[in-house]
Structure formats: structure tokens, C-alpha cells
N, C-alpha and C positions, 0 to 999 in steps of 0.2 A: 497404557495410554489413557488420558482422562476422557470421560464421556463428552461428546460434542453437543453443543446446544441444538435442540431440535429445530428444524426449519421445514417449512412447507415445500414439497417438491414443485419444481417449475415445469409444468407439462405443456406450456404454450410456446416453447422455443422452436424456431425453424432450424434447418440443417446448418446454415452459416453460423448461427449463434452457438449451436452445439460444438461445431468445430472450433470456433473462436474461443469458447470457454475452456475446452480441453487444451488447446495450444497455450492459452494464457496461463492456465494452471501449471503447465510444464515449464514455461518460461520463468514464471515467478518462483517456482520451487528450485530452479537451477538445473532441472533435467535437460533443458535445451539452453545451452550457454550463449552469451553474447558472441556475435560473429558467425553463428551457425546459419547456413543457407537453408531457407524453407522452400523446397522445390514443389511447385504446384502439382506436377504429375505424380510425384511420390506421395504427397498428401492425399490426392484424389484416390490413389490406389489404397492407401491406408484406411481411409474413411469410406471406401467403396462408393464413390460418388463421382460426378463429373468435376471438371475444374472450376465451373462457375461458382458453386457455393464456397469452394476453397478460396477463390479469388476475393469473394465478398468478405470472408472471415479475415483474410490477411489485410484487406483494406480497413476493417474495423480495428484490428490490432495496430495498424499504422497510425490511425487517428488517436489511439491511446499512447503512442510513443513507444510501444513495445517492439515494433518492427519498422525498419527503414528499407528503402529500395536503393540498390547500388547498381551502377552501370556494369553490364555483363554478368551480374550475379543475381539480380532480381531481389526477392524479399530476404532480408537478413535480420536476425535477432539483434536489437539495438543495444548499444552500450551508452553510458552517460558519464560526463566528467563532473567535477565538483561544482563548477559554475552552473551547469544545467540543473543539478540537483537543488542547489540553493535557490534558483529561480522558481522551481516547482514548489519548494517549501514556502516561499513568500506567497505564492498563489494559494496554497493550502491554508495559510493563516487567514487570508481574506475570505475564502469560501467557507471554511469551517466556523469561523467566528460569526459570520453573518448567519449561517444556518442555525447555530446554537441560539442566537437571540430570538429566532423565530420558533425554534423547536421547544425550548424549555417550558414556555407557558402551556404548551400542548401535551406535555408528558403526563402519563398516568402511571398507576402502580405497576402495570405490566412492563412498562419501559424501564422503570427502576429495577425491577426484578431481573430483566434480561441483562441489563448493564452489570448488575451484581454477579449474575451467573458467569458472565465472561471474565470478570475479575477473579472469581473463584477458580475458574479453569486455568487462567493465566498463572495464578498463585500455585496451583497444584502441579504444574508442568515443569519438567526439567529440560524440555526441548526448545532450543533457540528458534527453530522453524515454527513451532507451535506458538511461541511468544509473539512472533511476527503476525501470525494469523489472528490470534486473539486481540492483539493491538489494532489490527485493521478492522475487525468486526466491532470493536468498542467505538472507534471513531465514526464508523458508518452508522452505528446504532444511535449515537448522539444526534446525528442530523436527520434521522428518519422521521421524527415527529414534526419536522418542518413541513411535511406533506408536499414536498416539491420534488418531483421525480427527476427533472432535468438538473436541478442543483445537486441532488444526491448522486447522480451519474457523474457529474463533473468531479465531485469530491472523491468518489470511488476511483476514478481514473488517476487522479493525482496521488491519492493514498497508495494505490497499487504501485504506481511508478516509483515513488520515493521509498516505500517499504521494501520493494524488491532489491534495491541497491544498498539500503542503509541498515535495515534492522539487525541483520546478523552481525555486522561489524560493530554497531553501537551496543548491541546486547553483550557481546563478548567483552567490550571495553568497560561497560558500566554495570553489567548485571541487570536484574529485573526490578530491584527494589526502588531505584530512583523513578523510573517510569510508573511503577505501580503506585508509589506514593502520590504522584501527580494524578493518576487516574482516580484514586480514592477521593482526593480533594475535589476533583471535578464532579464526581458522582454526588458527593455531599452537597455541593452547590446546586446541582440539579434538583435534589430532593427539597432543598430550601427554596426552589423556584427563583433563584437569583441569576437571571440570564446574563446580566452584565458581568458578574463574577465568573460564570462559566466561560464566557468569551475571553475574559482576561487571563484565566488559567490556561485555556487552550493556546492562546498566543504565546504565553511564557513557556509552555510545554514544548511546542514546536520549535520555538526559537532556541531552546536549550539543545535540542537535537541538532539544529543547524549549526550552532556554535561548536558542539562536539565534533561535528563533521569537519568544520574548517580547522579546528585545532588538530584533529587527526591528520589532515592533509598537510598542515604545517610541519608536524613532527616527521611525517614520511619524507617531505622534501628536505628537512634538515638532516635526517638520517642518510638520505641518498647523497647529499652534498658531502657529508663526513666520510662516507665510504669512498667517494671519488678522490677526496684529498688524501686519504690513507693509501689508495692505490698509486697516486702520483708520488 
């Protein structure tokens, strides 16, 4: 497995945030599948705490769209349909392109080096799950120099939500070279400090993923209809 980029440890997290981050990681990795019930008493026992921090962690996951509440079931890992994913991707375009325009003029050599490190790790990996993680980190690193914590948090939530459902399916369909070519082009524009071009490339990059998603959904629907006709 390739070496991970070094990151400073976060020692300032409270218990709800620790529980949230662990559950989020398991949801995004697929260890906890859509539809699974998240029982507060079982989670409190697992994390050796009361139900209060568990309840707060689940509330935060609900705000990110990773958990929903259902009658008689409580907290359940959320699923998403294609329409919801496309709506999230439209929001991603608006947020990420705005952040890029602010971030690019603030970038320094350390930012370029970290972005390049992520692309090198992406290139060296043969794991679809790792591609998704490096892709997520790359997009978040692009917006970090905007120095706007709330904007970055919004982007992180929408990146997480879309990548959770999309990246494995899209990667298996297209491989990694298409997205990697886009990433290299984006990084080159960052180095040239061309904020408008970075924003334009980001929009094209996310729209391409959206269009691939819609095409995949059309093919699936056509295949299903063909199977129904054959059965009849």
C-alpha cells in the first residue's frame, strides 16, 4: 500500500466528533451499508459512553446526509438516487469553483507540493477505494488556501456524499487515467496562478462525472427494460 500523505493529528476533538468521524469512515468505506439501523444503545456500548454524545454524532451525520431518521427505526444509513446525486454535484460545482477563485492566488509552493504528492499516490495505487480517497483529498486541498473554514466544510460534506456513491462505480467504468489527466491539468493551472482556468477545469471535471453517472443510469434502465421484454 502506498505511503499516506502526512497529516497533523487532531487532538482537539470531543467525543461526539470522534464517534462521528469513526462512523463516517465506516459508512463511506461501505463497512456500514445503506439501510443499516444505527442503534444508539448499541453505539453507546461500543464507544463506552452515554447516549448523549452518540445522539450528537448521529445528528451531525444527518446534517451531512449520511444518516436519515425513519419512523419506528430511528437512525438509518442513508441511500441516494441519481437525481439527488446530480443535485449535490451541481452544488459542488458552485462551491468548488468559487473556492478555487479565492484559493489559487493564495497558493504557495507547499500547496503545489501536497497536490502533486496526492496525484503521485493516486498514480501508484491499484485500489479503487484509495483512488476515491486521494480524489477527495485533492479536491479538498484545492479549496484549503481559500482560508474559509465554513466553505471548506461545505465542500467536504458534498465531496464526501458524492464520492461515497459515485467513485467506485465511475472508476470501474472509466479507470483512473481520465480523472488523473483532469487533475494534472488543474494542478498546472494552479501553478500558473490562473484562477479562472482552474474554476473552468473543475466545472468541466465535475460535469463529466455527472454526465457519466446519468449515462450509466440510462444504460441500466435500458438493460432492465430489455430483460423485462425478454422475460415476457
